[in-house]
Structures are given as C-alpha cells and as structure tokens.
N, C-alpha and C positions, 0 to 999 in steps of 0.2 A: 926334730926329733921327736920331742914331749908335745910340742905346742900341733894346737892344728894349723893349718893353714889355707887361707883364701884362695883361688885363682888371680895370676900375674893380673890379670885386670881386675880385680877386685883390691891392691894391693897399694898404699901407695907408693912403692916401690915395686920393680918386677919381679919374683920370688926369691929369682936365683942371686936376690942384691942382697936378701934378706938374712939377716943371723941366726943360726941355726942356734931354738932354744933349745936347752939342757940341765936336767935335773941331775942338781950337785947331791949326790949322796950322803946320807947320814949312816955310818953300820952298825948305827946302833937303835934305830928302827926297825920297831919290831911288825911284821905286819898283823892286820887284825883279819881273823876270820869271821865270815860275811858281814862285814861291818857293813855292806850295802844294800840289806835287807829288811825293807820300813815295814812297821807293825802301828802303821795311822793310817788316818782318814785324813790327816792334814796334807794343801797338797805344797809338794817337794819345792821348798825351795833354793832355788837356784840363781848362782853367780857367770855371771860369763864373762873371760878374760878375752880381750880381742886389740890389737895393736893396727886394725888396719882396716878397710872397707865393710865387713861385717856382715856379706852376707848371708855366714853358719847364722850369725848371730839372728838377723832378720827372720832368716826362715823359719829356728827353733823357735823367734816370741812368737809366730803367725802360727806356726803349726800349733801348740800348744792353746792360742785361745782362741782359735778355730777345731778343733780335733776333740776338744774338748778333756785335756788331759791334768793330771790331777798336777799340777804342778805352776809353778811359775818365776816368771823370772825376775826375781827384785831387784838385781845388781848389776847393770855393767863396769868390769874392771877398766879402764885400760890408760896406756902410760906416754901416750900422745893426744894432748888436747885434741888438737886440729885435724885428728884422723875421723874418717865418714863415717864410721861407726855409732861417733857423740853423736853426728845427727839423725843418725838410724834410729838410737835410743829414745833422744828429746821428742822425735815425732809419733812413737811408741808408745812413751810415757814411760821409759824404764828411768828410775835414779841411775845416777853414775858417780864412780869414783874416780876422781880423772888425779894423776901423780906427775912430777917432770925427776925421771930419775936421779937427774944429776942435780937436785934439792939436798940429798940423804946420801950420809956417809959411806952407806953401804946399802948393797943389796939386803939383808937383812933389815935394816933399817927403816925400809918402803916395807917389807913385807911382812916385820911385824905392824906396820899399821894398820895396812890391808888386813892382817889376818882380824883384828879390831873392832874394825867395819863390818868383817864375814860374820865375825859374833854378833853386835849389835843389832843387826839384819837377821838372824839363826839361820843361818845360810848350809843349809844338808847335801850341797852336792858344788862343784864349781865344773863347769864346761871350757875349756880349752880351748880355742875358736881363731887361732890367725893372731894369738899374743904371743912377739915375740923380745922375750928377756929370758934370760936364766932366770930358773928357780935356787931354791936353797931350799934344807932341809926347816930354816924358820915356816916355810908355807904346807911341803908336803906333808910333815908328820903331823900334822894336826888333821891334815882331812884325807890322809891316805885309804882307799878303799873308798872314797868318795869323790875320789877326783879323777874326768874322762879327758880324753883326747876324740878327736877324728883326724886320720891318718889319710892319703890318701893315697896311699897302695894296697894288697896283700900283705900284708904283719905275715912272718919277717923280710919279706922281701921289700926292698928298698925300704932304710927308714934312714931318716934322717930329712934332708930338704933337696929340691928340686924329684922330688918319688917320681912325678909321673913321667918328664922327662927320661931319669933315671929306667923305665917299663921301655918306654918304646926305643930308646939307644940299646937296651938289652935284645931286644924282639920278642917278648914276651906276648901269648897270641893275647890272654887277659890279665887283665889288670884286677885292679879293684875299689873298694873303701872300707878301711876298721874305725872301730872304734874299739878304744883299750882303757884298763884302768890306768894313769901316771904312776911310774915306780922311777927307783935309781937312774934306769937306761936308756941309752935311744931307742924310743918308740921298744921299748921293752917290754911293758908293762903288760899285766895278764887280758886276752884278748875276750870281749864281749860278745861281738858281732861283726859279720863280713859281708858284702855281695859284692861279686863278679861282674866286670863289663869287658867285654871283647874288644880287641884290638884292633879296628880296620887298617886293612891293606896300608891304604891314602892317608890317616892316621898324619896328623902335625898336631904340638903339643898341644895348641891352642882348642883342637878340634876335640882331643880326647879329653882333656881340662873342662870343655862343658856339661861333658858327658858324667864324668865325673863329679864335678861338683853339686852337677842335679840329684844326682846317688846319696852324696852326703848329705843335698838338704831334706831329705827323707828317711834314712838312715836314724842322723841325732835322733831326730825328734822321735823315731821309733824305740832309739835305747833308753829315752829318758823316758816315754812311757812305760816302758816294761819297770827301771829303775823304781819312779814314780808310785804305779802301784804293787810294789816289791813282794817282783819278780825275778829279780838277779840276786843272786847269796855270790859272793868271792871267798871263796876257801883255798889258800895259798895260792897255787896259779891256776888253777881250777874256777870257772867262770861256769855256774849255772844259771839255764832263765827254764825258769816255772812257767808252762803253756796251757790251754785248752782250760780254763777253768775263769 
C-alpha cells in the first residue's frame, strides 16, 4: 500500500508474506498547499523508515553523498532491530531509532515517540522504503506533504502488495516505478514521478523485480533532489516539478 517495498530477495521474509502497510485515515486532516516547496539553502534532513534489507535506503544515502544532492539522511527508523537495514545504517554512519512495537500499548504510542525523535532531529522529509507497519494519523498529520513512498508499479495500476507479480499476471507490456506523497489511502497519494519499464515475454517475477528495483534506486534519489532543491510543489492532488533552471 503506502509503504515502499524492496525485492523479495532483499526482505527478511518473501514479499508475498509481508503485511500490507496501510495509512489509517483521519478525516480531520486538511492537506496543505505547496508544503513540499522549500525556500532554504540548508540540506534537507531526511528520515528513512524501513523494516527489511534496505537496498533503497543504501542507494539513497550513497546517491546523496556521491551526487552532492543537497540533503542528508539523518535518521533510520526501523521496527525490526535485527533487520539488515540496521547493519547498512551502521556501516554508513547513519543514526538509528529502533523499536519493538510489542513494547507499546498502541501504534499511536510508538508513533508519538517517533514523532518526538523526528522533531529532535529537525526532520523535514520522511521516505518510506520497505516500512511494513500500519501508520496512523499520529504520524501522517504532522508530515502530510512531507512523506513520500516508492511503489514498484505505475500507479494507480497494481496498488498494494505483490505489485510486480500483479503486473505479470495481468499481462501488461509495460510496468514501472512510482514515487508519490503518502495520504490516507492504498497507494493513492498524489504522484510525483514515474518511470516505465518494458515487460519481456520471458520475464519471471525475479527478473522483472531486478529491473524494477534498479530503476527505484535511480528515481528515488532523483525525486529527493527535486524536493531538496525546492522544485516540487503540492497543491491538492496536483504536483508540479519546476525544471530547467
């Protein structure tokens, strides 16, 4: 749904066995116009939420550093302390916030603690990259318009889990990758960027997934660059990207 997913090979469990992350909607939340447009020269401070291997997490951190993107991944939030993404964060020198959901009375309780940590770190953008937990309004409301997700399909086609398998079973000739803002629905937030991928006649789920995730590792950093440079404006469902200057 709204949380990004890595490939089945990257996750600690096969993608087909992962729970489907959902945003629990809050009808009182009012979208803010142009909340993603930045007017600052300071690096964009990012928190990545992940539960599995974290290949998108590593690709984003490395791209930011190698391509001089004006951003910084200042925190990894992970609900599985033994996940491989934690090892990646340690190797890359990224601080972590690790928690056990079972130690809290409710989702809202641990999300309140997460929001507190995000504010301590002055986080401006949340990137969902394989975070396989239900998300409530406690987290969505203060970061609406500042929370993005990467999805392995061309939304609105094939939302939810197993998107790559869905595309293969449907018989499409092209699929792709979508980066979108997170709202209260199933992969239904305003679309920021998409890239298409040809589906070959001999593709398996694994072979197609390999190409899909390669594109994810390019499109996510590109989208973060646009946001960090103040090029992205969100107004209701319309996303505008200012390019060429």
